[in-house]
C-alpha positions in Angstrom: 90.4 111.8 32.9 91.3 108.7 31.3 93.2 105.7 32.6 96.8 105.3 31.1 97.5 103.5 27.9 97.8 99.6 28.5 100.9 99.9 25.9 102.8 102.1 28.1 101.9 100.0 31.2 103.6 96.9 29.5 106.7 98.8 28.9 107.0 100.5 32.0 109.6 97.7 33.3 112.0 97.9 30.2 111.7 101.9 29.9 112.6 102.2 33.5 115.6 100.0 33.0 116.5 102.0 30.0 116.0 105.1 31.8 118.4 104.0 34.9 121.3 103.3 32.4 120.8 106.4 30.8 120.8 108.4 33.8 124.5 107.0 34.9 126.4 110.3 33.8 124.1 112.8 35.5 123.8 110.5 38.8 127.6 110.3 39.0 128.8 113.8 37.4 126.0 116.2 36.8 127.0 119.5 38.6 123.7 121.8 39.3 123.7 125.6 38.7 123.9 126.1 42.3 125.5 123.6 44.7 123.2 122.3 47.6 123.1 124.2 50.8 123.0 120.8 52.9 119.5 121.3 54.2 117.5 118.3 55.1 115.3 116.4 52.5 113.0 113.7 53.5 112.0 111.0 50.7 108.7 109.4 50.6 108.2 105.9 48.5 105.3 105.3 46.4 102.7 102.5 46.9 104.1 99.0 47.6 107.5 100.4 47.5 109.9 101.2 50.5 113.0 103.6 50.8 115.0 101.2 48.6 113.2 102.8 45.4 114.8 106.0 46.2 118.4 104.7 46.6 119.9 106.1 43.6 118.0 109.5 44.2 119.2 109.6 47.7 123.1 109.2 46.8 122.6 111.6 44.1 121.2 114.0 46.4 123.8 113.7 49.2 126.5 113.9 46.2 125.3 117.4 45.2 125.0 119.0 48.6 121.9 117.6 50.6 121.0 115.7 53.7 118.6 112.9 52.7 116.1 111.2 55.3 114.0 108.2 54.8 110.3 108.0 55.7 110.9 105.3 58.6 107.8 103.6 57.6 108.7 100.3 55.9 106.4 99.7 53.0 103.9 102.2 51.8 100.6 100.1 51.9 98.6 103.2 51.0 97.2 103.7 54.6 95.8 107.1 55.5 96.8 106.4 59.0 100.7 106.6 58.3 100.2 110.4 57.9 100.4 111.1 61.7 103.8 109.1 62.5 105.1 110.4 59.3 104.6 114.0 60.2 106.2 113.2 63.5 109.2 112.1 61.7 108.9 114.9 59.6 109.0 117.2 62.8 111.9 115.3 64.5 114.2 116.1 61.5 113.1 119.8 61.5 114.2 119.6 65.4 117.5 117.8 64.6 118.4 120.3 61.9 117.1 123.3 63.0 116.0 124.5 59.7 113.1 124.0 57.1 112.7 120.5 55.4 112.2 119.7 51.7 110.0 116.7 51.0 110.4 114.8 47.8 107.5 112.0 46.9 107.3 109.6 44.3 103.7 108.4 43.3 101.5 108.1 46.3 104.4 109.2 48.6 104.2 112.6 46.7 100.5 112.8 47.8 101.7 112.2 51.3 103.9 114.7 50.9 101.8 117.5 50.2 99.9 116.7 53.1 102.8 116.6 55.5 103.7 120.0 54.1 100.2 121.3 54.9 100.2 119.8 58.1 103.6 121.5 58.8 103.8 124.5 56.4 105.7 126.8 58.8 108.8 124.3 58.9 108.6 123.0 55.0 111.1 124.3 52.6 109.6 122.9 49.5 107.6 119.8 48.0 108.5 118.0 45.1 106.1 115.4 43.6 106.8 112.7 40.7 104.3 111.0 39.0 101.8 111.6 42.0 98.0 111.6 41.3 97.0 114.2 43.4 94.3 115.4 41.5 93.5 112.1 40.3 93.8 109.2 43.0 90.2 107.9 42.4 90.7 107.9 38.6 90.9 104.4 37.2 94.5 103.5 36.6 96.5 100.5 35.8 97.2 99.4 39.5 94.1 100.7 41.2 92.9 97.0 41.5 96.2 96.2 43.6 95.6 99.4 45.8 92.1 98.2 46.6 93.0 94.6 47.1 95.7 95.7 49.7 93.8 98.6 51.3 90.0 98.0 50.7 89.1 100.6 53.6 90.9 103.4 51.9 89.3 102.9 48.4 87.1 105.5 48.5 86.8 109.3 49.7 84.1 108.3 52.2 87.0 106.8 54.6 88.8 110.0 55.0 86.3 112.8 54.0 88.4 115.8 55.2 91.7 114.3 53.8 90.1 113.8 50.0 88.0 116.8 50.2 91.3 119.1 50.7 93.9 116.9 48.6 94.0 118.6 45.3 94.8 122.1 47.4 98.6 122.5 47.4 100.6 123.4 50.1 101.6 127.4 51.0 104.9 126.5 50.1 107.2 126.1 46.9 106.1 123.2 44.9 107.4 121.4 41.6 105.2 118.7 40.2 107.0 116.4 37.7 104.6 114.3 35.6 104.7 112.6 32.2 102.3 111.9 29.5 103.7 108.6 28.8 103.3 107.4 32.3 101.9 103.8 32.1 100.3 103.7 35.7 98.2 106.7 36.6 96.6 109.2 34.3 98.9 112.1 34.0 96.5 114.9 34.1 95.9 114.3 37.8 99.9 114.6 38.6 99.8 118.3 37.8 98.7 121.5 39.4 95.5 122.9 38.0 96.8 126.4 38.3 100.5 127.3 38.0 101.6 130.5 40.2 104.7 131.8 41.7 104.9 129.0 44.3 103.4 126.2 42.6 105.0 124.5 39.0 104.5 121.7 36.7 107.4 120.2 34.9 106.6 117.5 32.2 109.5 114.9 31.4 109.3 112.1 29.3 109.4 109.1 31.7 107.8 105.6 32.7 106.1 105.9 36.0 108.8 103.7 37.8 111.5 105.4 36.3 110.8 108.8 37.9 113.1 108.1 40.7 115.7 107.2 38.3 115.3 109.6 35.3 118.2 112.0 34.6 115.7 114.5 33.8 114.1 114.1 37.3 117.6 114.5 38.9 118.5 117.7 37.2 115.1 119.0 37.9 115.5 118.3 41.6 118.8 119.6 42.0 117.8 123.0 40.0 114.5 123.4 42.2 115.8 122.8 45.8 118.3 125.7 46.0 115.9 128.2 44.5 113.7 127.7 47.2 113.7 130.1 50.4 114.9 128.5 53.7 
């Protein structure tokens, strides 16, 4: 598994801006095949992001019929210790709504989303990841140096052996892994399920890494996937 192209990395920001502009029509007017049923969706940001990264996705999901929740932990600094309070937030949402909850995670947030679903499979409706390297978290990428700088204790599997040993195993719930072969930050091969089956699916779109949360194809795929999962 190779590190992403430096060229794609250098084009990340302009591509993300273009993808945001091109998503205007979908964000504001797209009607999914099945209108949302109002169930809760927890949004988890990526590394060095907070909930603002999801602002347009959140507005979109609210518009097409879902109730969205933020992760409530501020900036994602890549701390595995955040999993426990995040799981508690997830359980609180379930108690408030009385229904199973879906989880959407961007980049490292998707790695967290999968783990929260494993910890709470009985109350998880579905999981959607976007550019999340759950099979390649320790493969060299274009921001790994920054992750190690911010979170030196979390840079190797020995820090949390049980977590990393099971990381590639998907949760036993409907799962959609969205990835892009032109991802300029993490290797795309690590962002998809090794084996697809009735529960676990992959979807390729042509996106920059930062563009996943504002890409028209992500929006369409999410809105079409969520109502097809069982509550």
